[in-house]
Structures are given as structure tokens and as C-alpha cells.
C-alpha positions as CSV (number, residue, x, y, z in Angstrom):
1,X,-121.1,-32.5,97.4
2,X,-120.2,-29.5,100.5
3,X,-123.6,-28.1,99.0
4,X,-126.0,-31.3,99.0
5,X,-123.8,-31.5,102.5
6,X,-125.6,-28.4,103.6
7,X,-128.6,-28.3,101.3
8,X,-129.5,-32.6,103.1
9,X,-128.8,-30.7,106.6
10,X,-130.7,-27.7,105.9
11,X,-133.7,-30.4,105.1
12,X,-133.5,-32.0,108.4
13,X,-133.5,-28.7,110.8
14,X,-136.5,-27.8,108.5
15,X,-138.8,-30.7,109.1
16,X,-137.7,-30.0,112.4
17,X,-139.5,-26.6,112.7
18,X,-142.2,-26.1,109.4
19,X,-144.6,-28.8,107.3
20,X,-143.1,-30.7,104.5
21,X,-143.9,-28.9,101.3
22,X,-142.6,-25.3,103.3
23,X,-139.4,-27.4,102.9
24,X,-139.1,-28.6,100.0
25,X,-140.3,-24.3,99.2
26,X,-137.1,-22.9,100.4
27,X,-134.9,-25.9,99.3
28,X,-136.0,-26.2,95.8
29,X,-135.1,-21.5,95.9
30,X,-131.1,-22.6,96.2
31,X,-130.8,-23.5,92.6
32,X,-132.7,-21.1,91.4
33,X,-130.9,-18.3,93.1
34,X,-127.2,-20.5,91.8
35,X,-128.8,-20.2,88.0
36,X,-129.6,-16.1,88.6
37,X,-125.8,-15.6,89.9
38,X,-124.1,-17.6,87.0
39,X,-126.0,-15.7,84.5
40,X,-125.2,-12.4,86.3
41,X,-121.7,-12.4,87.7
42,X,-119.9,-15.1,85.4
43,X,-119.4,-13.1,81.7
44,X,-120.1,-15.3,78.3
45,X,-117.3,-16.6,76.6
46,X,-119.3,-18.3,73.6
47,X,-117.2,-17.7,70.7
48,X,-113.9,-15.8,72.2
49,X,-110.4,-16.7,71.9
50,X,-108.9,-18.1,75.2
51,X,-106.4,-15.0,75.5
52,X,-109.2,-13.2,75.5
53,X,-110.4,-14.2,78.2
54,X,-107.7,-14.9,80.0
55,X,-105.4,-12.5,81.8
56,X,-102.7,-14.7,82.0
57,X,-98.9,-14.0,79.3
58,X,-99.0,-16.5,76.2
59,X,-96.1,-18.2,76.1
60,X,-95.4,-19.5,72.7
61,X,-92.7,-22.3,72.4
62,X,-90.7,-23.4,68.7
63,X,-91.6,-26.8,67.9
64,X,-88.3,-28.5,67.2
């Protein structure tokens, strides 16, 4: 929600300063940057156990 609000406000400001195609191009770069950041900064957890990807200790509780 915050990203959409910022994007809307930024779009309004850009429309006042530059043309519509330039505004669309600038705002279109945001999702591309987000995809690259997620791909590079977040670890791949596919096929890994939950215990391997968390720092929290595993506590086994007895079943009655």
C-alpha cells in the first residue's frame, strides 16, 4: 500500500514536470528494480528444510 501511494504521488509530481511517456517510463523502472533486488538480496529457499533457513532453535514438544 505504501509503495502504491508513493508511486501515485511521484507520478503526479512527474506529470507536472515531464511528459506522460517519460513519467510512465520512470514509474515502470520501479518494479524492475524490485525484481532485481528480490532476486539478488533474498536467499533461495526452494527445496530446503525450514530448520535450515531459520536462526530460531527448534523446540520439540511431547505429544500426549
